[in-house]
C-alpha positions in Angstrom: 0.1 -0.1 -0.2 1.2 3.4 -0.7 2.9 5.2 2.3 0.6 7.8 4.1 1.7 10.9 6.1 3.3 10.0 9.5 1.5 11.7 12.7 4.8 11.6 14.6 6.6 13.6 12.0 3.7 15.9 11.7 4.2 16.8 15.2 8.0 17.1 14.8 7.2 19.3 11.6 10.6 18.4 10.1 12.0 19.1 6.7 11.2 15.6 5.5 7.5 15.9 6.7 7.2 19.3 4.9 8.5 17.8 1.6 6.2 14.8 1.9 3.3 17.3 2.7 4.0 19.1 -0.3 3.8 15.8 -2.5 0.7 14.8 -1.0 -0.8 18.6 -1.7 0.4 18.2 -5.6 -1.1 14.7 -5.7 -4.5 15.8 -4.2 -4.6 18.8 -7.0 -3.7 16.6 -9.8 -6.4 14.2 -8.8 -8.7 17.0 -8.7 -7.8 17.9 -12.3 -8.4 14.4 -13.6 -11.7 13.8 -11.8 -13.1 17.2 -13.1 -11.9 16.2 -16.6 -13.5 12.6 -16.3 -17.0 14.3 -15.1 -17.1 16.6 -17.9 -16.6 14.3 -20.4 -18.9 11.8 -19.1 -21.7 14.6 -19.0 -20.8 15.2 -22.9 -20.9 11.4 -23.6 -24.2 11.0 -21.7 -25.7 14.2 -23.7 -24.3 12.7 -27.0 -26.0 9.4 -26.1 -29.2 11.1 -25.4 -29.4 12.6 -28.4 -28.5 9.4 -30.3 -31.4 7.8 -28.6 -33.8 10.5 -29.7 -32.6 10.4 -33.2 -32.9 6.5 -33.1 -36.4 6.7 -31.7 -37.4 9.4 -34.7 -35.6 6.7 -37.2 -37.7 3.8 -35.7 -40.9 5.9 -36.0 -40.3 6.5 -39.7 -39.6 2.7 -40.2 -42.9 2.1 -38.4 -44.7 4.4 -40.8 -42.8 2.8 -43.8 -44.3 -0.6 -42.8 -47.9 0.8 -42.7 -48.0 0.4 -46.4 -47.5 -3.5 -46.2 -50.5 -3.7 -43.5 -52.4 -5.8 -46.3 -49.9 -8.7 -45.7 -50.2 -9.9 -42.4 -47.2 -12.0 -42.2 -45.0 -9.0 -43.6 -46.6 -6.7 -40.9 -46.2 -9.3 -38.0 -42.6 -9.5 -38.9 -41.9 -5.8 -39.3 -43.9 -5.1 -35.9 -41.7 -7.6 -33.9 -38.5 -6.0 -35.5 -39.7 -2.7 -34.6 -40.7 -3.7 -30.6 -37.1 -5.3 -30.7 -35.3 -2.1 -32.0 -37.4 -0.2 -29.4 -36.3 -2.3 -26.6 -32.7 -1.9 -27.8 -33.2 2.1 -27.4 -34.7 1.4 -24.2 -31.7 -0.5 -23.1 -29.4 2.2 -24.3 -31.3 4.7 -22.5 -30.7 2.6 -19.1 -27.2 2.3 -20.0 -26.8 6.1 -20.0 -28.7 6.7 -16.9 -26.3 4.0 -15.3 -23.3 5.8 -16.5 -24.4 8.8 -15.2 -24.8 7.6 -11.7 -21.7 5.4 -11.9 -19.3 8.1 -13.0 -20.6 11.7 -12.5 -22.6 11.1 -9.4 -20.2 8.9 -7.4 -17.1 11.0 -8.5 -19.2 14.1 -7.6 -19.7 12.8 -4.1 -15.9 12.1 -3.6 -15.0 15.6 -4.8 -17.6 17.5 -2.7 -17.0 15.6 0.6 -13.5 15.9 0.8 -11.9 18.7 -1.5 -13.8 21.7 0.1 -13.1 20.9 3.6 -9.3 20.0 2.7 -8.9 23.5 1.1 -10.6 25.1 4.2 -8.2 23.0 6.7 -5.1 23.9 4.6 -5.7 27.6 4.8 -6.1 27.5 8.6 -2.8 25.2 8.5 -0.8 28.0 6.7 -2.1 30.9 8.7 -1.4 29.1 12.0 2.1 28.1 10.7 2.7 31.8 10.0 1.5 33.0 13.5 3.9 30.2 14.9 6.8 31.5 13.0 6.0 35.1 14.3 5.7 33.9 17.7 9.0 32.2 17.8 10.9 35.4 16.4 9.3 37.4 19.1 10.2 35.0 21.8 13.8 34.8 20.6 14.2 38.6 20.5 13.1 39.2 24.1 16.0 40.3 26.4 17.1 38.1 29.2 16.7 41.1 31.7 12.8 41.4 31.0 11.6 38.7 32.8 8.1 39.5 32.2 8.1 39.9 28.7 10.2 36.6 28.3 7.5 34.8 30.2 4.8 36.3 28.1 6.4 35.6 25.1 7.1 32.0 26.0 3.6 31.3 26.9 2.4 32.6 23.8 4.9 30.6 21.7 3.6 27.4 23.9 0.1 28.1 22.9 0.7 28.8 19.3 2.8 25.5 19.0 -0.2 23.6 20.5 -2.7 25.1 18.1 -0.2 24.6 15.1 0.1 20.8 15.9 -3.7 20.4 16.4 -4.3 21.8 12.8 -1.3 19.8 11.4 -2.5 16.5 12.8 -6.2 17.4 11.3 -4.6 18.4 8.1 -2.6 15.2 7.9 -5.9 13.1 9.0 -8.0 14.4 5.9 -5.2 14.0 3.4 -4.6 10.4 4.6 -8.4 9.9 4.5 -8.9 11.3 1.1 -6.1 9.2 0.0 -7.5 6.1 1.2 -11.1 6.9 -0.1 -10.4 7.9 -3.6 -9.1 4.6 -4.6 -12.4 3.0 -3.2 -14.6 5.3 -5.0 -12.8 5.6 -8.2 -12.6 1.7 -8.6 -16.3 1.5 -7.4 -17.2 3.9 -10.2 -15.3 2.3 -13.1 -16.7 -1.3 -11.9 -20.4 0.2 -12.0 -19.6 1.6 -15.5 -18.1 -1.8 -16.8 -21.1 -3.8 -15.2 -23.5 -1.6 -16.9 -22.1 -2.1 -20.3 -21.7 -5.7 -19.6 -25.6 -5.9 -18.9 -26.4 -3.7 -22.0 -24.7 -5.9 -24.4 -26.0 -9.0 -22.8 -29.5 -7.9 -23.0 -29.0 -7.0 -26.8 -27.8 -10.3 -27.3 -30.8 -12.2 -25.8 -32.9 -10.0 -27.4 -31.8 -10.5 -30.8 -31.6 -14.2 -30.4 -35.3 -14.1 -29.5 -35.8 -12.5 -33.1 -33.8 -15.2 -34.9 -37.0 -17.1 -35.9 -38.8 -14.0 -37.2 -36.0 -13.2 -39.4 -36.1 -16.9 -40.9 -39.6 -16.2 -41.6 -38.9 -12.8 -43.3 -36.2 -14.3 -45.4 -38.8 -16.6 -46.8 -41.2 -13.9 -47.3 -38.5 -12.0 -49.2 -37.9 -14.6 -51.7 -41.5 -15.2 -52.4 -42.0 -11.3 -52.9 -38.8 -11.2 -55.3 -40.8 -13.8 -57.4 -44.1 -12.0 -57.2 -42.2 -8.8 -58.2 -40.8 -10.1 -61.3 -44.1 -11.4 -62.5 -45.8 -8.1 -61.7 -43.2 -6.2 -63.8 -43.8 -8.6 -66.9 -47.5 -7.7 -66.5 -47.1 -3.9 -66.5 -44.7 -4.2 -69.5 -47.6 -5.9 -71.4 -50.2 -3.4 -70.2 -47.7 -0.4 -71.3 -47.3 -1.8 -74.7 -51.2 -2.4 -75.0 -51.9 1.3 -73.7 -49.1 2.6 -76.1 -50.4 1.1 -79.3 -54.1 2.3 -78.6 -55.4 5.1 -80.7 -55.7 8.3 -78.4 -56.5 10.7 -81.2 -59.4 12.9 -81.6 -61.2 15.5 -79.4 -62.0 14.6 -76.0 -65.9 14.5 -75.3 -67.8 15.3 -72.0 -70.2 12.6 -71.0 -71.8 11.4 -67.6 -69.5 9.4 -65.5 -70.5 6.1 -64.7 -67.5 5.5 -62.3 -68.0 8.3 -60.1 -70.6 10.4 -58.3 -70.0 13.3 -60.6 -72.6 14.0 -63.1 -70.1 15.4 -65.6 -66.7 16.4 -65.6 -63.9 18.0 -67.9 -61.8 21.0 -68.3 -63.2 24.6 -68.8 -61.7 28.0 -68.6 -62.8 30.2 -65.8 -62.7 34.0 -65.8 -61.4 35.9 -62.8 -63.9 37.9 -61.0 -61.1 40.4 -60.1 -59.4 40.6 -63.4 -61.9 40.3 -66.4 -59.0 39.4 -68.9 -57.8 36.8 -66.9 -58.8 33.1 -67.5 -57.6 29.9 -66.0 -57.9 26.2 -67.2 -59.7 24.3 -64.2 -61.2 20.9 -63.8 -65.0 21.4 -63.5 -67.4 18.7 -62.2 -71.1 18.6 -61.2 -72.0 16.5 -57.9 -74.7 16.4 -55.6 -76.3 19.8 -57.1 -73.1 21.6 -56.9 -70.6 23.0 -59.3 -67.1 22.0 -58.1 -63.8 23.0 -59.6 -60.2 22.4 -59.1 -57.3 24.8 -60.1 -54.4 22.0 -60.2 -53.8 18.4 -59.0 -52.3 19.8 -55.8 -55.2 21.8 -54.6 -58.4 20.5 -53.2 -61.9 21.0 -54.7 -63.5 24.2 -54.4 -67.3 24.5 -54.6 -68.1 27.3 -57.1 -72.1 27.3 -56.7 -73.3 25.3 -53.6 -77.1 24.9 -54.7 -77.6 24.9 -58.5 -81.6 25.4 -57.8 -80.4 28.9 -56.9 -78.7 29.4 -60.2 -79.4 30.4 -63.9 -77.2 29.4 -66.9 -77.3 30.9 -70.2 -74.9 31.4 -73.3 -72.6 34.2 -73.2 -72.2 36.2 -76.7 -71.2 39.5 -75.4 -67.3 38.9 -75.1 -64.8 38.3 -77.8 -63.9 34.7 -76.7 -65.6 31.8 -78.4 -67.9 29.1 -76.4 -68.6 30.8 -73.3 -71.5 30.7 -71.0 -72.4 32.2 -67.7 -74.0 31.0 -64.5 -75.7 33.3 -62.3 -76.8 32.8 -58.6 -77.8 35.4 -55.9 -74.4 35.9 -54.5 -72.3 35.8 -57.8 -72.0 35.2 -61.5 -69.3 33.2 -63.3 -68.2 33.1 -66.9 -67.0 29.8 -68.2 -65.4 28.8 -71.5 -65.5 25.3 -73.4 -62.7 24.2 -75.7 -65.6 23.7 -78.5 -69.1 24.4 -79.4 -70.0 20.7 -78.9 -68.5 20.8 -75.4 -70.4 24.2 -74.7 -73.7 22.6 -75.4 -73.2 19.4 -73.5 -72.1 21.5 -70.3 -75.3 23.9 -70.9 -77.5 20.7 -71.1 -75.8 18.9 -68.3 -76.4 22.2 -65.8 -79.7 22.6 -66.9 -80.6 19.1 -66.5 -78.9 19.2 -63.0 -80.9 22.2 -62.0 -84.3 20.7 -63.2 -83.5 17.2 -61.5 -82.8 19.0 -58.2 -86.1 20.9 -58.3 -87.8 17.6 -59.0 -85.8 15.8 -56.2 -85.6 18.3 -53.5 -89.1 19.9 -53.7 -90.5 20.3 -50.4 -94.0 21.4 -50.0 -93.2 22.8 -46.3 -90.7 25.2 -47.8 -92.5 26.1 -51.1 -95.9 26.6 -49.7 -96.7 28.3 -46.4 -99.4 26.8 -44.2 -101.9 29.4 -45.0 -101.7 32.5 -46.8 -104.5 35.3 -47.5 -105.0 36.7 -50.8 -103.1 39.9 -51.2 -104.9 43.1 -49.9 -105.7 46.3 -51.8 -103.9 48.5 -49.4 -103.1 49.1 -46.0 -103.3 46.3 -43.5 -104.9 43.3 -44.9 -108.6 42.6 -44.0 -108.8 39.8 -41.3 -110.4 36.7 -42.5 -109.6 32.6 -42.7 -107.8 31.7 -45.8 -109.7 30.0 -48.5 -106.9 27.7 -49.9 -103.1 27.1 -49.5 -101.3 29.4 -51.8 -97.8 29.2 -52.8 -95.5 32.2 -51.7 -94.7 32.7 -55.4 -98.2 33.1 -56.5 -99.1 35.2 -53.8 -96.2 37.8 -53.9 -96.3 38.3 -57.7 -99.9 39.4 -57.3 -99.0 42.3 -55.5 -98.7 45.6 -57.5 -95.8 45.6 -59.6 -94.5 42.5 -58.4 -94.8 40.5 -61.4 -91.4 42.2 -62.7 -88.1 43.0 -61.3 -88.2 46.1 -59.0 -84.8 47.2 -60.5 -84.4 46.1 -63.9 -87.8 44.9 -65.1 -87.3 41.2 -65.8 -90.4 39.1 -65.9 -91.2 36.7 -63.2 -88.7 37.4 -60.5 -88.1 34.5 -58.1 -86.2 36.6 -55.3 -87.5 39.2 -52.7 -86.2 41.5 -50.3 -88.1 41.1 -47.0 -87.2 44.4 -45.3 -87.7 46.5 -48.4 -90.8 44.5 -49.6 -89.7 44.1 -53.3 -89.2 41.6 -55.7 -86.2 40.9 -58.0 -84.6 39.0 -60.4 -81.7 36.6 -59.4 -79.0 38.8 -60.9 -80.4 41.9 -59.1 -80.8 39.8 -55.9 -77.0 39.1 -56.1 -76.2 42.7 -56.3 -78.8 43.4 -53.3 -77.0 40.7 -51.3 -73.8 42.3 -51.6 -75.1 45.6 -50.2 -75.3 44.0 -46.7 -78.2 42.6 -44.5 -78.5 46.0 -42.9 -79.8 47.2 -46.2 -81.3 44.4 -48.0 -82.3 40.8 -46.6 -82.7 38.8 -49.8 -84.9 35.4 -49.7 -85.9 32.9 -52.4 -89.8 33.1 -53.1 -89.6 29.4 -54.1 -86.8 27.8 -51.8 -87.0 29.6 -48.6 -89.8 29.5 -45.8 -92.0 32.5 -45.3 -94.1 33.7 -42.5 -97.3 35.1 -43.1 -96.7 38.6 -42.0 -93.4 38.8 -44.6 -95.7 37.9 -47.4 -98.2 40.5 -46.6 -95.4 43.2 -46.5 -94.7 42.3 -50.1 -98.4 42.5 -51.0 -98.9 46.0 -49.0 -95.9 47.6 -50.2 -94.5 45.9 -53.3 -92.5 47.1 -56.2 -94.9 49.8 -57.4 -95.1 51.5 -53.8 -91.3 51.1 -53.1 -90.3 52.4 -56.7 -92.5 55.7 -56.2 -90.5 56.2 -52.9 -86.9 55.3 -54.1 -87.3 56.3 -57.7 -89.4 59.7 -57.2 -86.9 62.1 -58.7 -85.3 59.7 -61.1 -86.9 61.5 -64.2 -86.1 64.7 -63.0 -82.4 63.8 -62.6 -82.3 62.6 -66.2 -81.4 59.1 -65.0 -82.6 56.0 -67.2 -83.4 52.8 -65.3 -81.6 49.7 -66.5 -83.4 47.0 -68.4 -83.1 43.2 -68.3 -80.3 42.9 -70.8 -78.4 45.5 -69.4 -74.7 44.8 -68.1 -74.4 43.8 -64.6 -71.9 46.8 -63.8 -74.8 49.3 -64.9 -77.2 47.3 -62.8 -75.2 47.4 -59.6 -74.5 50.9 -60.2 -77.9 51.8 -60.2 -79.0 49.8 -57.2 -76.4 51.4 -54.9 -77.5 54.9 -56.3 -80.9 53.7 -55.4 -80.8 52.1 -52.1 -77.5 53.0 -50.7 -77.0 56.7 -51.6 -80.9 57.2 -51.7 -80.1 59.6 -54.6 -83.7 59.5 -56.1 -85.8 59.7 -53.1 -87.9 62.7 -52.7 -85.5 65.2 -50.6 -88.3 66.4 -47.9 -86.6 68.2 -45.0 -86.9 65.6 -42.0 -86.4 68.1 -39.4 -89.4 70.2 -41.1 -91.7 71.2 -38.1 -95.4 69.9 -38.2 -97.7 71.9 -35.9 -94.6 73.4 -34.3 -93.2 70.3 -32.7 -93.0 67.2 -34.9 -90.0 65.9 -36.2 -88.8 63.0 -38.1 -88.9 60.5 -35.4 -92.2 61.6 -34.3 -93.3 61.3 -37.7 -92.3 57.7 -38.0 -93.6 57.0 -34.5 -97.0 58.1 -35.3 -97.1 56.2 -38.8 -95.9 52.9 -36.8 -98.8 53.6 -34.1 -101.4 54.1 -37.1 -100.0 51.1 -39.0 -99.3 53.3 -42.2 -96.7 51.1 -43.8 -96.2 53.2 -46.9 -95.6 56.4 -44.5 -93.1 54.4 -42.5 -91.2 53.2 -45.7 -91.2 56.7 -47.0 -89.8 58.2 -43.7 -87.1 55.4 -43.3 -86.0 56.1 -47.0 -85.5 59.7 -46.2 -83.2 58.9 -43.4 -85.2 58.7 -40.2 -83.7 56.4 -37.4 -85.5 53.4 -37.0 -84.3 53.2 -33.3 -84.7 57.0 -32.6 -85.9 57.7 -29.0 -89.0 60.1 -29.3 -88.8 62.7 -26.5 -92.5 63.7 -26.7 -93.6 60.1 -26.1 -91.5 59.5 -23.1 -88.5 58.2 -24.9 -90.4 55.5 -26.9 -89.4 54.1 -30.2 -91.5 53.5 -33.3 -91.4 49.8 -32.4 -93.2 50.5 -29.2 -95.7 52.8 -30.9 -96.4 49.7 -33.3 -97.2 47.7 -30.3 -99.2 50.2 -28.9 -101.1 50.9 -32.1 -101.6 47.0 -32.9 -100.4 46.8 -36.2 -98.5 43.4 -36.6 -97.3 44.3 -40.1 -95.7 47.7 -38.8 -94.0 45.6 -36.1 -92.6 43.2 -38.5 -91.6 45.9 -40.8 -89.6 47.7 -38.0 -87.9 44.5 -36.9 -86.8 43.5 -40.5 -85.4 46.9 -40.7 -83.1 46.7 -37.6 -85.5 47.9 -34.7 -84.3 47.1 -31.3 -86.6 44.6 -29.7 -85.6 45.4 -26.1 -85.6 49.1 -26.2 -87.3 50.6 -23.1 -88.7 54.1 -22.6 -88.3 56.3 -19.4 -90.9 54.2 -17.4 -88.8 51.0 -18.1 -91.3 49.5 -20.6 -90.4 48.1 -24.0 -92.4 46.8 -27.1 -93.6 43.6 -25.1 -94.7 45.7 -22.1 -97.0 47.7 -24.5 -98.3 44.8 -26.3 -99.1 43.2 -23.1 -100.8 46.2 -21.6 -102.6 46.8 -25.0 -103.8 43.2 -25.1 -102.4 42.6 -28.5 -101.7 38.9 -28.5 -100.3 38.8 -32.2 -97.8 41.5 -31.1 -96.9 39.5 -28.1 -96.1 36.2 -30.3 -94.0 38.1 -32.8 -92.0 40.0 -30.1 -91.3 36.8 -28.2 -90.1 35.1 -31.5 -87.8 38.0 -32.3 -86.2 37.4 -28.9 -88.1 40.1 -26.6 -86.9 39.9 -22.9 -89.8 38.7 -21.1 -88.1 39.1 -17.8 -87.5 42.8 -18.0 -89.5 45.0 -15.3 -90.7 48.7 -15.5 -90.4 51.4 -13.0 -93.2 49.6 -10.7 -91.1 46.4 -11.0 -93.7 44.6 -13.4 -92.7 42.4 -16.2 -94.8 41.5 -19.1 -96.5 38.6 -17.5 -97.3 40.7 -14.3 -99.0 43.1 -16.6 -101.0 40.6 -18.4 -102.1 39.0 -15.2 -103.1 42.4 -14.0 -104.9 43.5 -17.2 -106.4 39.7 -17.6 -105.3 39.0 -20.7 -105.7 35.1 -20.6 -104.0 34.6 -23.9 -101.3 36.6 -23.5 -100.7 35.0 -19.9 -100.8 31.6 -21.6 -98.1 32.8 -24.2 -95.9 34.3 -21.7 -96.3 31.5 -19.1 -95.4 29.1 -22.2 -92.4 31.0 -23.3 -91.1 31.3 -20.0 -91.4 27.5 -19.1 -89.7 26.6 -22.5 -86.7 29.0 -21.5 -86.4 27.5 -18.0 -86.4 24.0 -19.4 -83.8 25.0 -22.0 -81.6 26.0 -19.4 -81.9 23.0 -17.3 -80.2 19.8 -17.6 -81.0 16.2 -18.3 -84.7 15.3 -19.5 -86.1 18.7 -18.8 -83.5 20.2 -21.2 -84.2 17.9 -24.0 -88.0 18.7 -23.9 -87.4 22.5 -24.4 -88.5 23.5 -27.9 -90.5 20.2 -28.3 -93.6 20.1 -30.8 -96.0 21.0 -28.0 -94.3 24.5 -27.4 -93.9 25.2 -31.2 -97.8 24.0 -31.8 -99.2 26.4 -29.1 -96.9 29.3 -30.6 -98.0 28.3 -34.2 -101.3 28.4 -33.1 -101.4 31.9 -31.7 -99.1 33.1 -34.6 -101.3 31.8 -37.3 -104.6 33.1 -35.4 -102.9 36.7 -34.8 -102.0 36.7 -38.5 -105.1 35.4 -40.4 -108.2 36.0 -37.6 -106.9 38.5 -34.8 -110.5 39.1 -33.9 -110.6 35.9 -32.4 -108.0 36.9 -29.9 -109.9 39.8 -28.8 -111.1 39.5 -24.9 -114.6 39.5 -24.7 -117.0 39.6 -21.6 -119.5 36.6 -21.2 -122.9 37.9 -22.1 -126.3 36.3 -23.3 -127.1 38.6 -25.9 -128.2 35.9 -28.3 -128.2 32.6 -29.6 -125.4 33.4 -32.2 -123.0 35.2 -29.8 -123.4 32.3 -27.3 -122.2 29.9 -29.9 -119.2 32.1 -30.8 -118.2 32.6 -27.2 -118.6 28.5 -27.0 -116.3 28.0 -29.7 -113.8 30.6 -28.1 -114.0 28.7 -24.8 -113.3 25.3 -26.6 -110.1 26.9 -28.2 -108.8 28.3 -24.8 -109.4 25.0 -23.0 -107.5 23.4 -25.9 -104.5 25.6 -25.3 -104.8 25.3 -21.7 -104.8 21.5 -22.2 -101.6 21.6 -24.3 -100.1 24.0 -21.3 -101.2 21.6 -18.8 -99.6 18.7 -20.6 -96.3 20.5 -20.7 -96.4 21.4 -17.1 -97.2 17.9 -16.1 -94.3 16.6 -18.2 -92.0 19.1 -16.8 -93.1 17.9 -13.3 
């Protein structure tokens, strides 16, 4: 064993001890340098190994993805999966090796350095400091005169004490050096042994794993031999097929025909004109599928739906441009110019598109959307006269019977199929697309043949209509020398006309809206009074001149025109204002809104309409009463029933479980539909009457009303029982 520092020599502090101590200190310093180098290199090796494991893991993942292409062959897939699992385990073994290396080298050697070296450095500093104090004390003791007994005694005592302290620190320092010298061998050997053992375990596990994969490798070798034979046979078949196709005559013009191998009705290449750059045309692949026109710009891009519903489109030849074989497809929202390669192909596409449109109408015709439940005949003016309808009429037939509605309001094209529900006009498909581009705040476009309509909306088309609205919006057209476009006018001309007419309102008669009537009236009051009186023409004229639909009328306690319509009881006035952006929840200075006013006046139709349009039935006025409390106070039974049903439906919708599923069920919808139809067609039957015996005929009417109320009450009770 290597000799250590002798404690006896340490006490003597001889030159030999000093020399040996310096050698020990130099050895400790060298050992510290080597340990630090080993730990740093070990950390770098572990980091490199971890990076290798991560890269290996990604590589194995890519191999697993590659093996997915062979999933049809179960044998090959099984072999590849076993190989992948084995290699994954090898990666796991390597990760374990790196972890064990980290613990074996870095952690153990770090413990050795942190346990001994800092304490050795501290003890060495104290040892050097006390040694210097001892040297100073010895010099002072030697310099004291023999004649100064007191000084000599004190110097001797100081020298003795310093020597004892020095010997104590020297012995401790020697002990720590000897201990470090002894411990370093154990820790270093143990660390290296642990590392070698980890390597041994790693390679032993890898050997066992590959030995288990040996049967799979034999199976895979047999599969490779079979695949080689099959590949050679397949290559010969491909070469023969290639020769056959190469010898086939593929000359001639490509034809467009129905596709039997796919869901497409027709497909082929067409040129499409850019909407932004009219001179730019791009060749794209088009097809008709599921009543939609779809195209693809290139094989790298996905299909794009150009027209979502061909029922909303019209197709016609395009002869106004220089390019040949062109045709155009029009819808509400846009139009698109297309070009075929020949006249024969253009006719084929025109026939296919028109056939798809006709087929869609035959297959998808829905009587519930093309026919309203019950619609009255068009009235001659003002609010329509009440009375039950005599037959179920189509929306189109009723709307076109209005004054001027059989022609487009903007270009005069015959038999329009579209309408603006807030303006109360009908229009052709091209003008409807321009209206749609204006925004729903100006024009709400709806189809007369495809969309569902409520009775009040159809009545607005009959009461207002193209004749009345054009008198308002085209009042000064002739005075300004402006010519109205025709059906065959370019789209750009129609678009300019429609924007001047409805956006800029250039042709509306320029009456001063702040002109004083009777000394106090203004535009808002004029709109309010017209709404209260149910005068739709005056309302439309006032809005066209720029009146605010949500203007608060100071002279009417802060009410709006919608509240005035609810007070007056005109259902069409309420619907017209709501379609033009009226705030259904505005409240006046007393905290009452349109729903409060309708409940107070007993107008059941208005209550039903406002509830459907989202009126807040929980809003309270300055007395703390909501519409239900007002209806109870005024004893309007039908309104109480409506509000109770609406409140119950909303509470059940907010609940969870079976009650939430019951919300908006058929019972609620039936009751609201009954009230809505009665309010629209026979409003006098909702008028609250006092029971009297004024005659046999009146008694029969009251008995019928009582049966209706009981019937609605039975529906309410059935819903309440279900909710309980």
